[in-house]
Every structure is written in C-alpha cells, then in structure tokens.
VOFI-392701 format. One record per atom (N, C-alpha, C): residue number from 1; residue in three letters; atom name; y, z, x. Coordinates in nm, 3 decimals, decimal comma, padded with zeros to 5 digits, always signed. Layout:
// residues N
- num / residu / atome / y / z / x
- NUM / Ala / CA / Y / Z / X .
...
END
This chain:
// residues 158
- num / residu / atome / y / z / x
- 1 / Met / N / +12,634 / +06,163 / -12,605 .
- 1 / Met / CA / +12,702 / +06,048 / -12,595 .
- 1 / Met / C / +12,853 / +06,068 / -12,636 .
- 2 / Phe / N / +12,915 / +05,982 / -12,594 .
- 2 / Phe / CA / +13,081 / +05,969 / -12,616 .
- 2 / Phe / C / +13,127 / +05,888 / -12,611 .
- 3 / Thr / N / +13,213 / +05,846 / -12,751 .
- 3 / Thr / CA / +13,300 / +05,753 / -12,793 .
- 3 / Thr / C / +13,428 / +05,711 / -12,700 .
- 4 / Leu / N / +13,454 / +05,609 / -12,648 .
- 4 / Leu / CA / +13,550 / +05,587 / -12,566 .
- 4 / Leu / C / +13,654 / +05,505 / -12,677 .
- 5 / Ile / N / +13,582 / +05,424 / -12,686 .
- 5 / Ile / CA / +13,692 / +05,360 / -12,813 .
- 5 / Ile / C / +13,625 / +05,338 / -12,939 .
- 6 / Ala / N / +13,727 / +05,325 / -13,060 .
- 6 / Ala / CA / +13,672 / +05,372 / -13,162 .
- 6 / Ala / C / +13,557 / +05,262 / -13,216 .
- 7 / Gly / N / +13,416 / +05,318 / -13,213 .
- 7 / Gly / CA / +13,358 / +05,214 / -13,279 .
- 7 / Gly / C / +13,234 / +05,209 / -13,175 .
- 8 / Val / N / +13,294 / +05,224 / -13,080 .
- 8 / Val / CA / +13,215 / +05,175 / -12,919 .
- 8 / Val / C / +13,127 / +05,323 / -12,885 .
- 9 / Thr / N / +13,011 / +05,344 / -12,873 .
- 9 / Thr / CA / +12,905 / +05,450 / -12,838 .
- 9 / Thr / C / +12,862 / +05,418 / -12,683 .
- 10 / Leu / N / +12,914 / +05,513 / -12,604 .
- 10 / Leu / CA / +12,887 / +05,468 / -12,481 .
- 10 / Leu / C / +12,781 / +05,563 / -12,404 .
- 11 / Ala / N / +12,709 / +05,558 / -12,283 .
- 11 / Ala / CA / +12,629 / +05,565 / -12,231 .
- 11 / Ala / C / +12,599 / +05,727 / -12,184 .
- 12 / Thr / N / +12,523 / +05,803 / -12,134 .
- 12 / Thr / CA / +12,498 / +05,935 / -12,141 .
- 12 / Thr / C / +12,555 / +06,007 / -11,989 .
- 13 / Thr / N / +12,578 / +06,109 / -11,921 .
- 13 / Thr / CA / +12,617 / +06,149 / -11,850 .
- 13 / Thr / C / +12,580 / +06,116 / -11,719 .
- 14 / Leu / N / +12,661 / +06,104 / -11,617 .
- 14 / Leu / CA / +12,616 / +06,077 / -11,453 .
- 14 / Leu / C / +12,723 / +06,190 / -11,400 .
- 15 / Val / N / +12,676 / +06,284 / -11,381 .
- 15 / Val / CA / +12,797 / +06,385 / -11,291 .
- 15 / Val / C / +12,661 / +06,452 / -11,141 .
- 16 / Ala / N / +12,788 / +06,457 / -11,073 .
- 16 / Ala / CA / +12,771 / +06,444 / -10,919 .
- 16 / Ala / C / +12,669 / +06,612 / -10,906 .
- 17 / Pro / N / +12,573 / +06,628 / -10,821 .
- 17 / Pro / CA / +12,522 / +06,746 / -10,856 .
- 17 / Pro / C / +12,608 / +06,870 / -10,779 .
- 18 / Gly / N / +12,593 / +06,956 / -10,817 .
- 18 / Gly / CA / +12,701 / +07,096 / -10,773 .
- 18 / Gly / C / +12,821 / +07,050 / -10,868 .
- 19 / Thr / N / +12,849 / +06,977 / -10,926 .
- 19 / Thr / CA / +12,974 / +07,010 / -11,012 .
- 19 / Thr / C / +12,969 / +06,988 / -11,168 .
- 20 / Ser / N / +13,081 / +06,985 / -11,247 .
- 20 / Ser / CA / +13,090 / +07,023 / -11,384 .
- 20 / Ser / C / +13,120 / +06,909 / -11,457 .
- 21 / Asn / N / +13,086 / +06,883 / -11,537 .
- 21 / Asn / CA / +13,122 / +06,743 / -11,652 .
- 21 / Asn / C / +13,261 / +06,807 / -11,723 .
- 22 / Ile / N / +13,242 / +06,979 / -11,758 .
- 22 / Ile / CA / +13,318 / +07,001 / -11,880 .
- 22 / Ile / C / +13,477 / +06,914 / -11,880 .
- 23 / Asp / N / +13,528 / +06,954 / -11,756 .
- 23 / Asp / CA / +13,646 / +06,912 / -11,738 .
- 23 / Asp / C / +13,689 / +06,732 / -11,730 .
- 24 / Asn / N / +13,548 / +06,689 / -11,685 .
- 24 / Asn / CA / +13,576 / +06,561 / -11,650 .
- 24 / Asn / C / +13,471 / +06,401 / -11,774 .
- 25 / Lys / N / +13,553 / +06,460 / -11,892 .
- 25 / Lys / CA / +13,457 / +06,399 / -11,991 .
- 25 / Lys / C / +13,492 / +06,227 / -11,994 .
- 26 / Trp / N / +13,574 / +06,131 / -11,940 .
- 26 / Trp / CA / +13,570 / +06,030 / -11,912 .
- 26 / Trp / C / +13,460 / +05,954 / -11,845 .
- 27 / Leu / N / +13,383 / +06,056 / -11,741 .
- 27 / Leu / CA / +13,272 / +06,021 / -11,681 .
- 27 / Leu / C / +13,133 / +06,000 / -11,770 .
- 28 / Asp / N / +13,151 / +06,049 / -11,894 .
- 28 / Asp / CA / +13,028 / +06,010 / -11,965 .
- 28 / Asp / C / +12,981 / +05,909 / -11,994 .
- 29 / Tyr / N / +13,072 / +05,819 / -11,963 .
- 29 / Tyr / CA / +13,016 / +05,667 / -11,992 .
- 29 / Tyr / C / +13,008 / +05,587 / -11,840 .
- 30 / Thr / N / +12,925 / +05,637 / -11,713 .
- 30 / Thr / CA / +12,911 / +05,607 / -11,626 .
- 30 / Thr / C / +12,780 / +05,554 / -11,577 .
- 31 / Gln / N / +12,663 / +05,608 / -11,668 .
- 31 / Gln / CA / +12,519 / +05,590 / -11,605 .
- 31 / Gln / C / +12,516 / +05,361 / -11,627 .
- 32 / Pro / N / +12,443 / +05,416 / -11,516 .
- 32 / Pro / CA / +12,418 / +05,243 / -11,497 .
- 32 / Pro / C / +12,337 / +05,210 / -11,606 .
- 33 / Leu / N / +12,317 / +05,091 / -11,611 .
- 33 / Leu / CA / +12,228 / +05,022 / -11,724 .
- 33 / Leu / C / +12,114 / +04,990 / -11,635 .
- 34 / Thr / N / +12,018 / +05,053 / -11,703 .
- 34 / Thr / CA / +11,866 / +05,040 / -11,628 .
- 34 / Thr / C / +11,801 / +04,904 / -11,717 .
- 35 / Glu / N / +11,831 / +04,825 / -11,834 .
- 35 / Glu / CA / +11,760 / +04,766 / -11,847 .
- 35 / Glu / C / +11,812 / +04,640 / -11,863 .
- 36 / Arg / N / +11,708 / +04,508 / -11,860 .
- 36 / Arg / CA / +11,794 / +04,413 / -11,830 .
- 36 / Arg / C / +11,758 / +04,302 / -11,962 .
- 37 / Asn / N / +11,788 / +04,375 / -12,083 .
- 37 / Asn / CA / +11,849 / +04,341 / -12,186 .
- 37 / Asn / C / +11,980 / +04,289 / -12,166 .
- 38 / His / N / +12,020 / +04,197 / -12,251 .
- 38 / His / CA / +12,175 / +04,148 / -12,269 .
- 38 / His / C / +12,266 / +04,233 / -12,276 .
- 39 / Val / N / +12,374 / +04,332 / -12,178 .
- 39 / Val / CA / +12,481 / +04,401 / -12,294 .
- 39 / Val / C / +12,583 / +04,350 / -12,305 .
- 40 / Met / N / +12,597 / +04,278 / -12,458 .
- 40 / Met / CA / +12,708 / +04,231 / -12,503 .
- 40 / Met / C / +12,847 / +04,326 / -12,513 .
- 41 / His / N / +12,988 / +04,295 / -12,522 .
- 41 / His / CA / +13,057 / +04,330 / -12,539 .
- 41 / His / C / +13,195 / +04,241 / -12,569 .
- 42 / Asp / N / +13,174 / +04,156 / -12,649 .
- 42 / Asp / CA / +13,302 / +04,054 / -12,683 .
- 42 / Asp / C / +13,412 / +04,092 / -12,780 .
- 43 / Ser / N / +13,454 / +04,207 / -12,778 .
- 43 / Ser / CA / +13,600 / +04,304 / -12,792 .
- 43 / Ser / C / +13,675 / +04,213 / -12,692 .
- 44 / Pro / N / +13,801 / +04,183 / -12,688 .
- 44 / Pro / CA / +13,900 / +04,157 / -12,593 .
- 44 / Pro / C / +13,967 / +04,234 / -12,545 .
- 45 / Val / N / +13,906 / +04,407 / -12,595 .
- 45 / Val / CA / +13,989 / +04,521 / -12,543 .
- 45 / Val / C / +13,873 / +04,528 / -12,424 .
- 46 / Ser / N / +13,974 / +04,603 / -12,299 .
- 46 / Ser / CA / +13,932 / +04,615 / -12,178 .
- 46 / Ser / C / +13,904 / +04,738 / -12,159 .
- 47 / Leu / N / +13,768 / +04,809 / -12,123 .
- 47 / Leu / CA / +13,725 / +04,942 / -12,119 .
- 47 / Leu / C / +13,859 / +05,027 / -11,984 .
- 48 / Tyr / N / +13,865 / +04,941 / -11,892 .
- 48 / Tyr / CA / +13,939 / +05,009 / -11,830 .
- 48 / Tyr / C / +14,046 / +05,004 / -11,859 .
- 49 / Gln / N / +14,148 / +05,052 / -11,864 .
- 49 / Gln / CA / +14,308 / +05,042 / -11,868 .
- 49 / Gln / C / +14,416 / +05,161 / -11,796 .
- 50 / Gly / N / +14,333 / +05,151 / -11,652 .
- 50 / Gly / CA / +14,403 / +05,262 / -11,512 .
- 50 / Gly / C / +14,511 / +05,151 / -11,483 .
- 51 / Arg / N / +14,531 / +05,200 / -11,321 .
- 51 / Arg / CA / +14,683 / +05,181 / -11,286 .
- 51 / Arg / C / +14,608 / +05,023 / -11,240 .
- 52 / Phe / N / +14,530 / +04,948 / -11,255 .
- 52 / Phe / CA / +14,531 / +04,830 / -11,173 .
- 52 / Phe / C / +14,529 / +04,726 / -11,347 .
- 53 / Tyr / N / +14,525 / +04,787 / -11,451 .
- 53 / Tyr / CA / +14,540 / +04,709 / -11,562 .
- 53 / Tyr / C / +14,641 / +04,601 / -11,597 .
- 54 / Val / N / +14,633 / +04,530 / -11,623 .
- 54 / Val / CA / +14,772 / +04,470 / -11,692 .
- 54 / Val / C / +14,787 / +04,386 / -11,788 .
- 55 / Glu / N / +14,827 / +04,442 / -11,930 .
- 55 / Glu / CA / +14,818 / +04,422 / -12,035 .
- 55 / Glu / C / +14,876 / +04,265 / -12,050 .
- 56 / Lys / N / +14,921 / +04,177 / -12,009 .
- 56 / Lys / CA / +14,979 / +04,068 / -12,012 .
- 56 / Lys / C / +14,882 / +03,938 / -11,924 .
- 57 / Asp / N / +14,790 / +04,016 / -11,868 .
- 57 / Asp / CA / +14,667 / +03,933 / -11,795 .
- 57 / Asp / C / +14,525 / +03,944 / -11,873 .
- 58 / Asn / N / +14,538 / +04,040 / -11,971 .
- 58 / Asn / CA / +14,390 / +04,084 / -12,063 .
- 58 / Asn / C / +14,379 / +03,930 / -12,145 .
- 59 / Lys / N / +14,417 / +03,858 / -12,166 .
- 59 / Lys / CA / +14,380 / +03,735 / -12,221 .
- 59 / Lys / C / +14,289 / +03,679 / -12,156 .
- 60 / Leu / N / +14,370 / +03,652 / -12,018 .
- 60 / Leu / CA / +14,285 / +03,571 / -11,886 .
- 60 / Leu / C / +14,135 / +03,674 / -11,851 .
- 61 / Arg / N / +14,116 / +03,786 / -11,860 .
- 61 / Arg / CA / +14,038 / +03,839 / -11,846 .
- 61 / Arg / C / +13,905 / +03,785 / -11,898 .
- 62 / Tyr / N / +13,986 / +03,804 / -12,052 .
- 62 / Tyr / CA / +13,875 / +03,813 / -12,144 .
- 62 / Tyr / C / +13,789 / +03,670 / -12,157 .
- 63 / Cys / N / +13,865 / +03,561 / -12,113 .
- 63 / Cys / CA / +13,857 / +03,435 / -12,118 .
- 63 / Cys / C / +13,784 / +03,391 / -11,997 .
- 64 / Ile / N / +13,795 / +03,483 / -11,906 .
- 64 / Ile / CA / +13,746 / +03,459 / -11,766 .
- 64 / Ile / C / +13,543 / +03,507 / -11,835 .
- 65 / Arg / N / +13,561 / +03,604 / -11,872 .
- 65 / Arg / CA / +13,431 / +03,691 / -11,907 .
- 65 / Arg / C / +13,351 / +03,620 / -11,932 .
- 66 / Tyr / N / +13,414 / +03,511 / -12,056 .
- 66 / Tyr / CA / +13,335 / +03,463 / -12,193 .
- 66 / Tyr / C / +13,270 / +03,326 / -12,062 .
- 67 / Arg / N / +13,388 / +03,261 / -11,968 .
- 67 / Arg / CA / +13,348 / +03,115 / -11,925 .
- 67 / Arg / C / +13,248 / +03,158 / -11,804 .
- 68 / Glu / N / +13,253 / +03,273 / -11,788 .
- 68 / Glu / CA / +13,176 / +03,337 / -11,621 .
- 68 / Glu / C / +13,006 / +03,391 / -11,763 .
- 69 / Ala / N / +13,002 / +03,463 / -11,822 .
- 69 / Ala / CA / +12,871 / +03,490 / -11,876 .
- 69 / Ala / C / +12,860 / +03,533 / -12,019 .
- 70 / Arg / N / +12,967 / +03,465 / -12,092 .
- 70 / Arg / CA / +12,958 / +03,469 / -12,238 .
- 70 / Arg / C / +12,947 / +03,624 / -12,270 .
- 71 / His / N / +13,025 / +03,709 / -12,225 .
- 71 / His / CA / +13,035 / +03,831 / -12,264 .
- 71 / His / C / +12,944 / +03,881 / -12,228 .
- 72 / Ser / N / +12,832 / +03,860 / -12,119 .
- 72 / Ser / CA / +12,722 / +03,960 / -12,108 .
- 72 / Ser / C / +12,715 / +04,063 / -11,964 .
- 73 / Tyr / N / +12,699 / +04,162 / -12,002 .
- 73 / Tyr / CA / +12,779 / +04,235 / -11,857 .
- 73 / Tyr / C / +12,630 / +04,224 / -11,822 .
- 74 / Thr / N / +12,520 / +04,182 / -11,836 .
- 74 / Thr / CA / +12,369 / +04,184 / -11,769 .
- 74 / Thr / C / +12,371 / +04,069 / -11,692 .
- 75 / Gln / N / +12,414 / +03,970 / -11,717 .
- 75 / Gln / CA / +12,440 / +03,839 / -11,666 .
- 75 / Gln / C / +12,406 / +03,783 / -11,530 .
- 76 / Asp / N / +12,268 / +03,708 / -11,505 .
- 76 / Asp / CA / +12,193 / +03,702 / -11,349 .
- 76 / Asp / C / +12,216 / +03,571 / -11,341 .
- 77 / Asn / N / +12,308 / +03,521 / -11,246 .
- 77 / Asn / CA / +12,289 / +03,352 / -11,241 .
- 77 / Asn / C / +12,281 / +03,310 / -11,114 .
- 78 / Gly / N / +12,141 / +03,357 / -11,056 .
- 78 / Gly / CA / +12,117 / +03,317 / -10,922 .
- 78 / Gly / C / +12,201 / +03,405 / -10,808 .
- 79 / Pro / N / +12,288 / +03,376 / -10,759 .
- 79 / Pro / CA / +12,386 / +03,493 / -10,637 .
- 79 / Pro / C / +12,462 / +03,544 / -10,732 .
- 80 / His / N / +12,519 / +03,521 / -10,839 .
- 80 / His / CA / +12,633 / +03,596 / -10,909 .
- 80 / His / C / +12,581 / +03,648 / -11,013 .
- 81 / His / N / +12,635 / +03,782 / -11,062 .
- 81 / His / CA / +12,596 / +03,870 / -11,136 .
- 81 / His / C / +12,677 / +03,971 / -11,221 .
- 82 / Gly / N / +12,646 / +04,003 / -11,321 .
- 82 / Gly / CA / +12,748 / +04,098 / -11,433 .
- 82 / Gly / C / +12,831 / +03,995 / -11,469 .
- 83 / Ala / N / +12,905 / +04,035 / -11,554 .
- 83 / Ala / CA / +13,030 / +03,979 / -11,660 .
- 83 / Ala / C / +13,087 / +03,897 / -11,596 .
- 84 / Tyr / N / +13,159 / +03,932 / -11,479 .
- 84 / Tyr / CA / +13,268 / +03,869 / -11,423 .
- 84 / Tyr / C / +13,189 / +03,769 / -11,291 .
- 85 / Gln / N / +13,066 / +03,769 / -11,293 .
- 85 / Gln / CA / +12,974 / +03,710 / -11,185 .
- 85 / Gln / C / +12,991 / +03,684 / -11,028 .
- 86 / Phe / N / +13,000 / +03,852 / -11,010 .
- 86 / Phe / CA / +13,048 / +03,869 / -10,856 .
- 86 / Phe / C / +12,937 / +03,839 / -10,818 .
- 87 / Thr / N / +12,918 / +03,850 / -10,641 .
- 87 / Thr / CA / +12,828 / +03,806 / -10,559 .
- 87 / Thr / C / +12,838 / +03,935 / -10,520 .
- 88 / Lys / N / +12,679 / +03,964 / -10,452 .
- 88 / Lys / CA / +12,657 / +04,102 / -10,410 .
- 88 / Lys / C / +12,738 / +04,172 / -10,272 .
- 89 / Ala / N / +12,803 / +04,104 / -10,213 .
- 89 / Ala / CA / +12,895 / +04,150 / -10,118 .
- 89 / Ala / C / +13,007 / +04,218 / -10,171 .
- 90 / Leu / N / +13,069 / +04,072 / -10,237 .
- 90 / Leu / CA / +13,207 / +04,116 / -10,333 .
- 90 / Leu / C / +13,192 / +04,250 / -10,405 .
- 91 / Ala / N / +13,054 / +04,295 / -10,506 .
- 91 / Ala / CA / +13,031 / +04,384 / -10,555 .
- 91 / Ala / C / +13,022 / +04,512 / -10,475 .
- 92 / Val / N / +12,960 / +04,514 / -10,336 .
- 92 / Val / CA / +12,957 / +04,610 / -10,272 .
- 92 / Val / C / +13,110 / +04,664 / -10,219 .
- 93 / Gly / N / +13,173 / +04,547 / -10,175 .
- 93 / Gly / CA / +13,334 / +04,618 / -10,212 .
- 93 / Gly / C / +13,386 / +04,648 / -10,229 .
- 94 / Val / N / +13,416 / +04,628 / -10,354 .
- 94 / Val / CA / +13,472 / +04,646 / -10,459 .
- 94 / Val / C / +13,437 / +04,804 / -10,521 .
- 95 / Ser / N / +13,298 / +04,819 / -10,477 .
- 95 / Ser / CA / +13,231 / +04,936 / -10,527 .
- 95 / Ser / C / +13,317 / +05,059 / -10,423 .
- 96 / Trp / N / +13,345 / +05,067 / -10,309 .
- 96 / Trp / CA / +13,439 / +05,133 / -10,185 .
- 96 / Trp / C / +13,568 / +05,132 / -10,322 .
- 97 / Met / N / +13,639 / +05,033 / -10,317 .
- 97 / Met / CA / +13,753 / +04,999 / -10,355 .
- 97 / Met / C / +13,771 / +05,091 / -10,461 .
- 98 / Ile / N / +13,680 / +05,125 / -10,602 .
- 98 / Ile / CA / +13,655 / +05,202 / -10,692 .
- 98 / Ile / C / +13,681 / +05,347 / -10,623 .
- 99 / Gln / N / +13,551 / +05,392 / -10,579 .
- 99 / Gln / CA / +13,537 / +05,508 / -10,464 .
- 99 / Gln / C / +13,716 / +05,570 / -10,464 .
- 100 / Lys / N / +13,820 / +05,448 / -10,386 .
- 100 / Lys / CA / +13,900 / +05,508 / -10,350 .
- 100 / Lys / C / +14,009 / +05,539 / -10,427 .
- 101 / Glu / N / +13,989 / +05,430 / -10,514 .
- 101 / Glu / CA / +14,116 / +05,471 / -10,655 .
- 101 / Glu / C / +14,062 / +05,590 / -10,692 .
- 102 / Leu / N / +13,937 / +05,617 / -10,728 .
- 102 / Leu / CA / +13,907 / +05,750 / -10,818 .
- 102 / Leu / C / +13,938 / +05,881 / -10,745 .
- 103 / Arg / N / +13,941 / +05,853 / -10,595 .
- 103 / Arg / CA / +14,007 / +05,965 / -10,523 .
- 103 / Arg / C / +14,142 / +06,009 / -10,531 .
- 104 / Ala / N / +14,199 / +05,866 / -10,513 .
- 104 / Ala / CA / +14,366 / +05,880 / -10,534 .
- 104 / Ala / C / +14,394 / +05,911 / -10,641 .
- 105 / Thr / N / +14,326 / +05,913 / -10,752 .
- 105 / Thr / CA / +14,357 / +05,957 / -10,905 .
- 105 / Thr / C / +14,340 / +06,128 / -10,959 .
- 106 / Gly / N / +14,298 / +06,159 / -10,825 .
- 106 / Gly / CA / +14,218 / +06,321 / -10,844 .
- 106 / Gly / C / +14,100 / +06,323 / -10,862 .
- 107 / Thr / N / +14,008 / +06,247 / -10,878 .
- 107 / Thr / CA / +13,879 / +06,262 / -10,887 .
- 107 / Thr / C / +13,826 / +06,362 / -10,779 .
- 108 / Pro / N / +13,750 / +06,466 / -10,814 .
- 108 / Pro / CA / +13,706 / +06,568 / -10,669 .
- 108 / Pro / C / +13,641 / +06,467 / -10,611 .
- 109 / Lys / N / +13,632 / +06,490 / -10,471 .
- 109 / Lys / CA / +13,593 / +06,409 / -10,375 .
- 109 / Lys / C / +13,476 / +06,384 / -10,346 .
- 110 / Arg / N / +13,344 / +06,494 / -10,397 .
- 110 / Arg / CA / +13,248 / +06,490 / -10,410 .
- 110 / Arg / C / +13,145 / +06,430 / -10,542 .
- 111 / Gln / N / +13,258 / +06,423 / -10,619 .
- 111 / Gln / CA / +13,187 / +06,332 / -10,757 .
- 111 / Gln / C / +13,212 / +06,191 / -10,673 .
- 112 / Ala / N / +13,376 / +06,126 / -10,669 .
- 112 / Ala / CA / +13,396 / +06,015 / -10,621 .
- 112 / Ala / C / +13,290 / +05,964 / -10,525 .
- 113 / Leu / N / +13,257 / +06,027 / -10,433 .
- 113 / Leu / CA / +13,164 / +06,007 / -10,314 .
- 113 / Leu / C / +13,051 / +05,922 / -10,399 .
- 114 / His / N / +12,986 / +06,064 / -10,515 .
- 114 / His / CA / +12,857 / +06,013 / -10,553 .
- 114 / His / C / +12,870 / +05,903 / -10,661 .
- 115 / Leu / N / +12,957 / +05,879 / -10,703 .
- 115 / Leu / CA / +12,988 / +05,771 / -10,810 .
- 115 / Leu / C / +12,965 / +05,639 / -10,738 .
- 116 / Gly / N / +13,036 / +05,650 / -10,607 .
- 116 / Gly / CA / +13,033 / +05,496 / -10,516 .
- 116 / Gly / C / +12,885 / +05,469 / -10,482 .
- 117 / Arg / N / +12,847 / +05,601 / -10,434 .
- 117 / Arg / CA / +12,715 / +05,582 / -10,405 .
- 117 / Arg / C / +12,632 / +05,517 / -10,519 .
- 118 / Thr / N / +12,653 / +05,553 / -10,582 .
- 118 / Thr / CA / +12,560 / +05,494 / -10,718 .
- 118 / Thr / C / +12,622 / +05,330 / -10,780 .
- 119 / Leu / N / +12,704 / +05,325 / -10,751 .
- 119 / Leu / CA / +12,745 / +05,190 / -10,756 .
- 119 / Leu / C / +12,658 / +05,136 / -10,663 .
- 120 / Arg / N / +12,704 / +05,134 / -10,545 .
- 120 / Arg / CA / +12,654 / +05,035 / -10,393 .
- 120 / Arg / C / +12,532 / +05,041 / -10,449 .
- 121 / Ser / N / +12,457 / +05,148 / -10,522 .
- 121 / Ser / CA / +12,254 / +05,132 / -10,505 .
- 121 / Ser / C / +12,219 / +05,064 / -10,641 .
- 122 / Asn / N / +12,299 / +05,020 / -10,692 .
- 122 / Asn / CA / +12,250 / +04,947 / -10,830 .
- 122 / Asn / C / +12,349 / +04,791 / -10,805 .
- 123 / Asp / N / +12,295 / +04,678 / -10,855 .
- 123 / Asp / CA / +12,324 / +04,539 / -10,878 .
- 123 / Asp / C / +12,402 / +04,566 / -10,977 .
- 124 / Ile / N / +12,526 / +04,506 / -10,994 .
- 124 / Ile / CA / +12,662 / +04,515 / -11,113 .
- 124 / Ile / C / +12,614 / +04,449 / -11,177 .
- 125 / Ala / N / +12,526 / +04,374 / -11,239 .
- 125 / Ala / CA / +12,488 / +04,346 / -11,335 .
- 125 / Ala / C / +12,419 / +04,493 / -11,421 .
- 126 / Gln / N / +12,371 / +04,623 / -11,375 .
- 126 / Gln / CA / +12,353 / +04,733 / -11,407 .
- 126 / Gln / C / +12,487 / +04,821 / -11,436 .
- 127 / Trp / N / +12,543 / +04,753 / -11,395 .
- 127 / Trp / CA / +12,670 / +04,862 / -11,401 .
- 127 / Trp / C / +12,690 / +04,878 / -11,550 .
- 128 / Ser / N / +12,777 / +05,006 / -11,578 .
- 128 / Ser / CA / +12,791 / +05,037 / -11,783 .
- 128 / Ser / C / +12,954 / +04,909 / -11,736 .
- 129 / Pro / N / +12,970 / +04,867 / -11,849 .
- 129 / Pro / CA / +13,072 / +04,778 / -11,914 .
- 129 / Pro / C / +13,248 / +04,829 / -11,830 .
- 130 / Phe / N / +13,217 / +04,982 / -11,887 .
- 130 / Phe / CA / +13,348 / +05,049 / -11,786 .
- 130 / Phe / C / +13,365 / +05,007 / -11,668 .
- 131 / Trp / N / +13,254 / +05,012 / -11,554 .
- 131 / Trp / CA / +13,290 / +04,981 / -11,449 .
- 131 / Trp / C / +13,321 / +04,851 / -11,381 .
- 132 / Gln / N / +13,230 / +04,719 / -11,453 .
- 132 / Gln / CA / +13,240 / +04,658 / -11,426 .
- 132 / Gln / C / +13,377 / +04,576 / -11,449 .
- 133 / Asp / N / +13,446 / +04,611 / -11,576 .
- 133 / Asp / CA / +13,596 / +04,600 / -11,617 .
- 133 / Asp / C / +13,695 / +04,636 / -11,492 .
- 134 / Phe / N / +13,678 / +04,777 / -11,480 .
- 134 / Phe / CA / +13,726 / +04,850 / -11,375 .
- 134 / Phe / C / +13,712 / +04,750 / -11,237 .
- 135 / Ala / N / +13,605 / +04,716 / -11,203 .
- 135 / Ala / CA / +13,551 / +04,597 / -11,108 .
- 135 / Ala / C / +13,670 / +04,511 / -11,110 .
- 136 / Phe / N / +13,674 / +04,447 / -11,208 .
- 136 / Phe / CA / +13,771 / +04,325 / -11,235 .
- 136 / Phe / C / +13,936 / +04,363 / -11,189 .
- 137 / Trp / N / +13,908 / +04,422 / -11,264 .
- 137 / Trp / CA / +14,088 / +04,475 / -11,207 .
- 137 / Trp / C / +14,129 / +04,503 / -11,112 .
- 138 / Ile / N / +14,048 / +04,541 / -11,048 .
- 138 / Ile / CA / +14,071 / +04,615 / -10,909 .
- 138 / Ile / C / +14,049 / +04,437 / -10,806 .
- 139 / Val / N / +13,989 / +04,351 / -10,831 .
- 139 / Val / CA / +13,947 / +04,224 / -10,737 .
- 139 / Val / C / +14,071 / +04,117 / -10,814 .
- 140 / Trp / N / +14,087 / +04,152 / -10,910 .
- 140 / Trp / CA / +14,226 / +04,048 / -10,977 .
- 140 / Trp / C / +14,367 / +04,099 / -10,943 .
- 141 / Asp / N / +14,381 / +04,231 / -10,895 .
- 141 / Asp / CA / +14,507 / +04,286 / -10,785 .
- 141 / Asp / C / +14,624 / +04,185 / -10,849 .
- 142 / His / N / +14,659 / +04,237 / -11,006 .
- 142 / His / CA / +14,802 / +04,201 / -11,054 .
- 142 / His / C / +14,771 / +04,044 / -11,042 .
- 143 / Gly / N / +14,669 / +03,972 / -11,046 .
- 143 / Gly / CA / +14,709 / +03,855 / -11,027 .
- 143 / Gly / C / +14,691 / +03,787 / -10,858 .
- 144 / Ala / N / +14,680 / +03,862 / -10,786 .
- 144 / Ala / CA / +14,680 / +03,821 / -10,650 .
- 144 / Ala / C / +14,506 / +03,742 / -10,632 .
- 145 / Gly / N / +14,400 / +03,804 / -10,673 .
- 145 / Gly / CA / +14,292 / +03,774 / -10,676 .
- 145 / Gly / C / +14,254 / +03,686 / -10,740 .
- 146 / Lys / N / +14,302 / +03,617 / -10,835 .
- 146 / Lys / CA / +14,261 / +03,513 / -10,926 .
- 146 / Lys / C / +14,204 / +03,390 / -10,864 .
- 147 / Gln / N / +14,193 / +03,377 / -10,746 .
- 147 / Gln / CA / +14,114 / +03,257 / -10,662 .
- 147 / Gln / C / +13,928 / +03,311 / -10,663 .
- 148 / His / N / +13,918 / +03,400 / -10,687 .
- 148 / His / CA / +13,781 / +03,443 / -10,731 .
- 148 / His / C / +13,728 / +03,383 / -10,816 .
- 149 / Trp / N / +13,798 / +03,343 / -10,913 .
- 149 / Trp / CA / +13,759 / +03,276 / -11,055 .
- 149 / Trp / C / +13,809 / +03,129 / -11,049 .
- 150 / Ala / N / +13,746 / +03,011 / -11,078 .
- 150 / Ala / CA / +13,786 / +02,919 / -11,070 .
- 150 / Ala / C / +13,826 / +02,868 / -11,177 .
- 151 / Ala / N / +13,807 / +02,987 / -11,338 .
- 151 / Ala / CA / +13,844 / +02,926 / -11,405 .
- 151 / Ala / C / +14,015 / +02,925 / -11,468 .
- 152 / Thr / N / +14,026 / +03,021 / -11,318 .
- 152 / Thr / CA / +14,158 / +03,063 / -11,300 .
- 152 / Thr / C / +14,290 / +02,934 / -11,230 .
- 153 / Asn / N / +14,204 / +02,807 / -11,217 .
- 153 / Asn / CA / +14,253 / +02,717 / -11,119 .
- 153 / Asn / C / +14,342 / +02,618 / -11,227 .
- 154 / Tyr / N / +14,383 / +02,508 / -11,148 .
- 154 / Tyr / CA / +14,487 / +02,443 / -11,247 .
- 154 / Tyr / C / +14,402 / +02,301 / -11,307 .
- 155 / Ala / N / +14,253 / +02,313 / -11,264 .
- 155 / Ala / CA / +14,147 / +02,224 / -11,391 .
- 155 / Ala / C / +14,060 / +02,325 / -11,502 .
- 156 / Gly / N / +14,106 / +02,483 / -11,463 .
- 156 / Gly / CA / +14,022 / +02,547 / -11,532 .
- 156 / Gly / C / +14,069 / +02,588 / -11,687 .
- 157 / Ala / N / +13,963 / +02,631 / -11,806 .
- 157 / Ala / CA / +14,040 / +02,636 / -11,918 .
- 157 / Ala / C / +14,111 / +02,732 / -11,951 .
- 158 / Cys / N / +14,155 / +02,879 / -11,880 .
- 158 / Cys / CA / +14,177 / +02,989 / -11,901 .
- 158 / Cys / C / +14,338 / +02,995 / -11,871 .
END
C-alpha cells in the first residue's frame, strides 16, 4: 500500500511487464477499481496535481464532481460514468492524452503504453480516483474544456 496524501491509503501496484517499480513509487496507486461499490473521495484535494492542475479552478472541480456524481468515483448514469461523468468516447480519448502526458513527463515508454492500455480496457468508473482526477484536469485544459460540464455554464451552480 502507498500513502499519497496523509490519511489516504491508495491501491496496490500496477507495473508494466519487464519494468521495475523501485524508482516509480508514484505508480503504486494505478490499480483500476474492480468492485462496483461506491468509492467516495469527498475531500476538496485533487489527487492529481501535475502540469494540468490549476489551483484557482480546484473549487470548481470539487463542485463539478459533487454535481455530477456526489463525489462517487464509481457512479454510473447510463452513458456517463465516473466522478466527472465522462462518456466512453471521452474516456478513451483522454486515456490517450494521459498516455502522451506520461511520456512527456518522463515515464518510460513501455510503462506509459501499458498504463494507457490499462485505462482504455476499463470503464472510467473503474479507474482509481487519481486517474479520474488526472482525466478531469486534462479535459479541463485550464478552463478551455469547461463546456463538457453543464454545471459551469451561466445557469449552473458552480
């Protein structure tokens, strides 16, 4: 087990075949969720805080997650899934973007490919909270992607 944030114990290791996790401890929380029980993370802290993270927009992200899924990362509402209610097509698209970002930030190619394939082979509602937060921030794109969430329009509550 790996603790990313004080008091939050995250899932077990997922390492690409033929690679070592010794130097990549941050990958310890990439295991997809396999149970359909509701995984809640109602803390306002984003588990992803990399290059796409925008601190001033974090309150909006928190509001969007509440409005879309009541902070449940395993939420399934018909064609929309996960904490941020992505369609399957959007989840597949963002998994490619995550894979590209992992490569751009130094993740070994083999490992980035493995992680990308793993994300694409699972419904986004089964992705760990870290990967769903990562997906949100990539789609959010410093505010340019806010049209994906009705809660951010002029009539929305966020």
